[in-house]
C-alpha positions as protocol buffer text, in pm:
chain_id: "A"
residue {
  index: 1
  type: UNK
  ca { x: 19527 y: 8295 z: 17876 }
}
residue {
  index: 2
  type: UNK
  ca { x: 19718 y: 8396 z: 18205 }
}
residue {
  index: 3
  type: UNK
  ca { x: 19999 y: 8156 z: 18114 }
}
residue {
  index: 4
  type: UNK
  ca { x: 20073 y: 8356 z: 17808 }
}
residue {
  index: 5
  type: UNK
  ca { x: 20103 y: 8666 z: 18025 }
}
residue {
  index: 6
  type: UNK
  ca { x: 20363 y: 8494 z: 18246 }
}
residue {
  index: 7
  type: UNK
  ca { x: 20152 y: 8383 z: 18537 }
}
residue {
  index: 8
  type: UNK
  ca { x: 20315 y: 8069 z: 18686 }
}
residue {
  index: 9
  type: UNK
  ca { x: 20142 y: 7747 z: 18622 }
}
residue {
  index: 10
  type: UNK
  ca { x: 20074 y: 7655 z: 19000 }
}
residue {
  index: 11
  type: UNK
  ca { x: 19906 y: 8002 z: 19044 }
}
residue {
  index: 12
  type: UNK
  ca { x: 19674 y: 7964 z: 18752 }
}
residue {
  index: 13
  type: UNK
  ca { x: 19591 y: 7593 z: 18880 }
}
residue {
  index: 14
  type: UNK
  ca { x: 19518 y: 7722 z: 19227 }
}
residue {
  index: 15
  type: UNK
  ca { x: 19306 y: 8005 z: 19110 }
}
residue {
  index: 16
  type: UNK
  ca { x: 19104 y: 7798 z: 18880 }
}
residue {
  index: 17
  type: UNK
  ca { x: 19065 y: 7505 z: 19102 }
}
residue {
  index: 18
  type: UNK
  ca { x: 19212 y: 7262 z: 18873 }
}
residue {
  index: 19
  type: UNK
  ca { x: 19530 y: 7056 z: 18855 }
}
residue {
  index: 20
  type: UNK
  ca { x: 19855 y: 7141 z: 18687 }
}
residue {
  index: 21
  type: UNK
  ca { x: 19834 y: 6811 z: 18499 }
}
residue {
  index: 22
  type: UNK
  ca { x: 19492 y: 6906 z: 18356 }
}
residue {
  index: 23
  type: UNK
  ca { x: 19624 y: 7240 z: 18236 }
}
residue {
  index: 24
  type: UNK
  ca { x: 19924 y: 7079 z: 18084 }
}
residue {
  index: 25
  type: UNK
  ca { x: 19722 y: 6816 z: 17901 }
}
residue {
  index: 26
  type: UNK
  ca { x: 19460 y: 7056 z: 17758 }
}
residue {
  index: 27
  type: UNK
  ca { x: 19644 y: 7393 z: 17701 }
}
residue {
  index: 28
  type: UNK
  ca { x: 20021 y: 7330 z: 17653 }
}
residue {
  index: 29
  type: UNK
  ca { x: 19971 y: 7187 z: 17300 }
}
residue {
  index: 30
  type: UNK
  ca { x: 19836 y: 7520 z: 17188 }
}
residue {
  index: 31
  type: UNK
  ca { x: 20146 y: 7677 z: 17308 }
}
residue {
  index: 32
  type: UNK
  ca { x: 20370 y: 7483 z: 17073 }
}
residue {
  index: 33
  type: UNK
  ca { x: 20334 y: 7757 z: 16808 }
}
residue {
  index: 34
  type: UNK
  ca { x: 20443 y: 8018 z: 17051 }
}
residue {
  index: 35
  type: UNK
  ca { x: 20751 y: 7822 z: 17135 }
}
residue {
  index: 36
  type: UNK
  ca { x: 20834 y: 7765 z: 16779 }
}
residue {
  index: 37
  type: UNK
  ca { x: 20814 y: 8120 z: 16719 }
}
residue {
  index: 38
  type: UNK
  ca { x: 21037 y: 8216 z: 17008 }
}
residue {
  index: 39
  type: UNK
  ca { x: 21295 y: 7945 z: 16908 }
}
residue {
  index: 40
  type: UNK
  ca { x: 21287 y: 8062 z: 16542 }
}
residue {
  index: 41
  type: UNK
  ca { x: 21368 y: 8416 z: 16638 }
}
residue {
  index: 42
  type: UNK
  ca { x: 21719 y: 8318 z: 16760 }
}
residue {
  index: 43
  type: UNK
  ca { x: 21808 y: 8142 z: 16423 }
}
residue {
  index: 44
  type: UNK
  ca { x: 22029 y: 8352 z: 16198 }
}
residue {
  index: 45
  type: UNK
  ca { x: 21825 y: 8251 z: 15896 }
}
residue {
  index: 46
  type: UNK
  ca { x: 21503 y: 8384 z: 16052 }
}
residue {
  index: 47
  type: UNK
  ca { x: 21678 y: 8711 z: 16138 }
}
residue {
  index: 48
  type: UNK
  ca { x: 21820 y: 8745 z: 15785 }
}
residue {
  index: 49
  type: UNK
  ca { x: 21465 y: 8691 z: 15650 }
}
residue {
  index: 50
  type: UNK
  ca { x: 21330 y: 8973 z: 15877 }
}
residue {
  index: 51
  type: UNK
  ca { x: 21587 y: 9203 z: 15751 }
}
residue {
  index: 52
  type: UNK
  ca { x: 21540 y: 9136 z: 15390 }
}
residue {
  index: 53
  type: UNK
  ca { x: 21159 y: 9175 z: 15422 }
}
residue {
  index: 54
  type: UNK
  ca { x: 21195 y: 9508 z: 15581 }
}
residue {
  index: 55
  type: UNK
  ca { x: 21379 y: 9692 z: 15295 }
}
C-alpha cells in the first residue's frame, strides 16, 4: 500500500479517485499493528529484549 511507503493520504485519495474518509475507514485499522510496532521500539523493555535475543 502506498501509505506504507510514505505517500501522503491526499495524494493516494486523489490518484485512486476516492475520499480520504473512505481510505481512513477501510485501511487505517490495518495500520494499527505498524503503529504498535513503531511505538514499542522506543520502549526500553523492548530494546532490552532485542539485545538479549541477539546473544
